[in-house]
C-alpha positions, -999 to +999 in steps of 0.1 A: -435+636+192-397+638+200-373+614+205-350+605+183-333+566+169-306+557+151-297+524+165-282+526+196-277+559+197-300+589+195-316+605+223-352+605+229-364+641+219-340+640+191-334+619+159-319+589+150-293+591+126-278+573+103-251+580+077-230+561+049-264+556+032-265+557-002-285+582-024-305+556-038-316+544+000-328+581+010-350+580-022-372+546-010-369+551+024-382+588+025-410+576+007-423+561+044-432+588+070-428+564+101-404+534+113-394+511+133-358+510+142-338+483+156-302+479+163-279+449+154-267+432+180-260+390+184-302+378+187-316+378+224-337+350+224-353+360+257-391+352+258-392+362+221-413+322+217-447+321+229-474+296+229-471+266+205-442+254+188-436+265+151-434+233+126-409+234+103-413+205+070-371+201+058-364+189+025-325+178+020-313+171-012-280+155-018-250+181-030-219+183-050-189+181-049-186+145-042-170+131-015-152+108-038-135+135-043-118+145-015-107+134+018-128+166+035-158+159+050-186+180+050-208+193+075-233+163+075-269+167+071-278+154+109-250+180+122-273+210+104-303+198+114-290+194+151-275+227+144-308+245+138-329+222+166-303+238+193-304+274+180-340+277+170-359+274+198-398+273+201-394+249+164-396+214+159-384+199+127-395+172+107-368+162+081-370+138+049-334+134+037-334+122+001-301+113+005-308+087+030-336+074+018-364+095+011-383+091-015-388+120-036-425+115-052-433+106-015-423+143-001-443+158-033-472+145-021-461+151+017-457+189+007-494+195-007-507+184+023-487+205+046-508+231+053-536+210+065-510+189+087-510+226+102-473+227+097-457+265+096-429+270+069-408+247+049-371+246+040-355+230+009-320+227+019-296+217-019-313+228-053-350+223-057-353+203-088-388+198-086-403+235-078-433+220-066-413+219-032-414+259-033-452+255-036-467+244-005-487+280+001-463+279+034-431+304+038-408+288+024-366+291+028-344+278-001-312+271+009-283+273-017-248+250-009-218+268-016-205+254-052-232+235-060-254+241-083-276+271-083-305+271-104-327+284-083-363+292-095-357+333-081-391+339-102-414+318-084-400+332-048-426+363-042-453+341-055-450+314-033-440+331-004-398+320-005-366+336+005-329+324-001-301+317+025-270+296+023-253+277+041-208+259+032-211+225+044-174+219+029-162+249+046-143+266+015-148+299+026-113+312+037-127+330+068-147+307+090-166+339+098-184+334+069-194+304+067-212+311+101-227+342+090-246+318+067-253+296+095-271+326+115-283+342+088-305+306+085-312+307+120-324+341+119-346+335+088-363+304+108-370+325+137-390+348+114-412+317+111-414+311+143-427+345+145-452+341+118-466+316+141-470+337+176-486+367+155-515+339+146-525+341+182-513+379+192-541+405+200-538+447+193-555+474+212-559+496+198-571+534+214-576+563+195-607+588+186-596+588+150-622+569+130-602+553+112-578+527+132-550+534+114-531+573+110-529+578+080-515+609+056-522+633+024-546+628+000-555+593+013-565+613+046-591+629+028-601+607+007-604+576+022-615+544+010-653+543+026-642+504+039-609+517+044-610+500+080-625+470+066-594+471+045-565+472+065-582+449+092-587+420+065-554+424+052-538+419+088-559+391+094-552+378+061-514+381+061-512+376+099-542+362+116-535+392+140-567+409+156-572+442+164-596+455+185-602+495+184-622+516+215-616+555+223-611+579+250-650+572+261-643+537+269-612+540+288-623+570+310-656+552+322-639+527+341-635+528+372-605+512+381-588+538+357-610+573+372-597+558+408-559+557+400-563+587+384-573+605+412-560+582+443-521+581+453-508+551+435-481+535+460-472+511+423-468+541+399-453+559+431-426+536+428-423+532+393-419+572+386-391+571+413-370+540+396-372+560+360-364+594+379-336+575+398-317+558+366-316+592+347-290+607+336-312+642+349-345+654+345-357+687+331-389+703+321-406+686+340-419+673+372-416+644+395-457+649+396-452+645+353-435+614+358-462+598+382-492+609+360-466+587+332-470+558+354-504+555+356-507+557+323-486+528+321-507+510+346-541+521+332-524+508+295-512+474+312-550+472+327-568+478+293-550+448+281-560+425+306-596+437+301-596+433+265-572+401+262-544+421+245-510+408+236-503+445+222-512+484+224-511+514+209-520+544+229-535+573+206-554+596+231-535+623+262-559+617+287-572+590+315-602+620+322-636+630+302-634+667+294-596+671+302-582+703+312-548+716+298-531+708+329-546+670+325-524+658+296-503+630+297-487+606+275-479+574+272-442+573+256-425+567+289-448+537+293-437+521+257-399+519+273-414+503+303-436+477+286-403+470+260-382+462+292-411+430+296-410+422+259-445+435+253-451+461+224-466+494+230-465+526+207-480+561+213-499+562+180-523+541+163-494+530+132-512+499+130-479+485+105-451+501+129-465+481+161-469+450+133-431+454+124-423+465+161-441+429+170-422+410+144-386+418+156-396+415+191-410+381+186-386+370+164-353+383+176-368+394+211-349+427+195-374+462+204-374+487+183-392+528+179-417+543+160-404+574+149-407+603+124-383+603+100-363+628+076-338+626+053-306+657+053-290+646+022-262+669+024-251+656+063-258+625+045-282+609+076-314+602+080-331+616+116-360+593+131-374+611+159-401+610+185-410+605+223-404+571+229-383+545+223-361+513+243-338+519+268-328+478+263-324+485+222-296+452+227-325+429+237-301+422+267-293+434+302-277+461+283-291+498+291-287+534+271-286+561+293-313+586+292-327+621+299-361+629+314-376+663+300-411+679+289-431+673+257-424+687+228-468+684+225-473+697+253-500+722+257-487+745+286-459+758+272-443+768+302-419+745+320-420+723+348-456+731+354-489+703+354-493+689+319-462+694+300-461+657+300-425+635+300-407+631+275-374+612+268-341+621+259-319+587+251-283+591+244-280+559+222-241+553+212-223+561+183-214+539+154-240+514+162-255+497+133-292+501+127-319+489+108-353+511+095-375+490+085-419+494+079-437+467+060-470+481+048-500+454+047-519+469+021-499+467-003-472+440+009-442+458+005-415+467+033-396+491+035-358+487+048-326+504+056-295+507+072-266+524+086-249+538+115-252+562+147-240+593+146-225+610+177-246+634+200-232+661+216-195+647+218-176+637+193-173+641+155-208+657+159-229+663+126-251+685+146-249+715+172-261+705+208-294+723+202-305+705+173-313+680+201-322+707+225-347+716+207-367+688+197 
């Protein structure tokens, strides 16, 4: 596969190159072959919320210093809650304010029953003097208050699904932007609780002829556990509540709709292909008919998702017909970019951890990502993420990045501009954009993550010559 993602800078059949990364971060990140990338920008909430609202139980302690010591007035508890309600669409807050009459013993009893009451998360504001508040079994955000006591039980965090946050209600920070960044960080973490709520109703369809539901490499691939599928599907269900359905080529090519779609002219596919070509900077190495075929793959994937009641998808086969010839080769990478315009996560390979990672970002923040093959160039202090797919709407809003249409690197027909060369994107993400590369792993329950900024491509202070990208 070929393309590249560095926050918004990269070219599809290119790489995402990020600089300013520490040696330690390189070593840690290089343990993953594939990663999901998303550019940093103000989160877009467009269609991030779907389904029932998430229910969050919020406990608020009184905080130091005393208001008797100053004429200044902090942001009140009511104002904090109002801001959260305003900025966290799709979240309902149930508040117990211990500084306004709520009794701690009664609150502790409520916390024990939150799962049964079908709450989705907990926020503790102020120092949790009773650690059982962190032991509800639900995702919990422990919010410290700047310049208040911070005897926070960090060792309890991991085992009790807790993460930290901080607020500056007194406005102690000389730079108000720092105080605002604290609040935005809390809002972002609340949206993760909302995303976890949504994940429980999501359904993934993966199309692959592999005996394994997930792509695996190396020694694990040589000698996978006999119950590998059961292990990873069970971990996905246990962690997110998300269900996975696996089908193969046979189930796809025998569908009458897909047979007709391949054989006959499709006005809808023609219109989609024309739009892709019209919006591209240029097209080379492939043909308009190949782009139309890729549009048919998009329509086939869309139909299969509806057929199998799926909300996300991986399409890891390269055909729409039985017994395909070399010239029948098709790829799904163009379809993934089209799906992202509609806030749907679809991938061209059955990397379930990546699919889940992208779903979390999409549902929490309305931000699309890309799947990519990851490599590290320590001499240029860059990391590269390359593949044949990626978002045109990398910021999750109406902005678009330019792209070129080209043939696919893995094409079985090695000459250019012939049937069977397929379609890949060369996406020209802009330089100096912050980007996050991350991947969760449901079996180890770990997250690999690092950040950087995109480097210029083709012009400016480039790291690589043009043929580095043109040969991808």
